[in-house]
N, C-alpha and C positions, 0 to 999 in steps of 0.2 A: 300685621306686618309679616310678610313672607320672606324668609332668608333663602336665597339661592346659593348654590355651591359657589364659594369664592366671594360672596357678597358681605359676609360678616366681618365687621371691624373687630380689632382686638378688644375694644371696649364692650362691644355687644357680647362677645364670647365670655369675657370676664363677668359681666352682669348675669348672664345665664348660669355660669358656673357658681356664682355667689348664691343665686336663687336655689340651685340644687343643694348646695352645702347647707344653706339656711333651713330648707324644708326637711332634709334628712335629719338635721339636728333637732328640729322641732318635734318630729315624729319620734325620734330616739328618746328624747327627754320624757315623752309621754309613755314610753314602753311599747311603742308600735314597732314591730320588727320590719326592717327594710333591707332588701337585698342590696349588695354593693351597686352603686350607681356609676356607670361609665358614660352616661349621656344625660340628657334632660328627661329621660324616661325612668320613672320610679316604679319599682315593683314591690309589692307587699305580700309576703306569704301569709296564708290563712291557717289558723289553728285547725279548723274543720275544712279539709282540703278537697272536698267533693265538688263536682261541677255545679250542682244545684246551689250550694252555699255561696259559691263565687258569684253566680248570676243574681241571686237574691240580694246579696250584700251590695253589689253594684247598683241595683235598683234602689235600695235603701239609702245609699250615699247620694244618688241622683235626687231622690226626694228631699234629702237634707241640704242640697245645693252644691254637691261636689261631684263632678263628672269623672268617672273612672271606667275602665274597661275590664270586664271579667276575662281572665285568661284560662282557657280550659283545653282539653285534648281536642285536636292533635297538636296544638301549639306548645303544650307541655305534656309530659307523660300523664296518663289517666290517673286520677287521684291526687294530683298536685296542683289544685286550683289556686290562683292568686289573683290579685287585682293590680292594675297598671294605670298610671296616669302620666301625663306629659306636662312639664313646666314650660313656661314661656317668659320672654323678656318682660312682658307687660305685667306679670304677677308681682304685686307689691308686697313688701314685708307684712303689712296688715292682712292682706288676702291670704298669704301663706300661713300666717298664724291662725286665722279663722278656719282655713281648710284643715290644718293639722288637728285642731281641737275637734272639729266635726268628725274627722276620720276616727280619732281616738274614741269619741263618744259612741259612734255607730258600731265600731268594732267591739267595744266593751259591752254594749247592750246586746250584741249578737253572740257573745261569748267567743269571740274570735282572737282575743289577745292571749299571749302565753300565760300559763297559769300563775307565774310568779309576779305578775303585774298587779 
């Protein structure tokens, strides 16, 4: 489903907002840092913020079944690598739960979570 400007109903907007809030909450519960979400695009800062780590981590997540984009310079300042993903209306609570758990496990295995987790 493609939403064009002006085509979203209030119900669709609310559902997408609910998905964002749910997913951010699931990640936060697991100790995964999440930048403030002002849209359906979720960004996760990395502990090891170099560009190579961001690209490798994105590949590891893809291999685990979660599609994310690595964000590296020039989109962010050099040395500030992060990953980004976009949520959709079609993402179910079960799928969000599975994705949050997968992200947590892959970040933990890659030593990408904050030290206090």
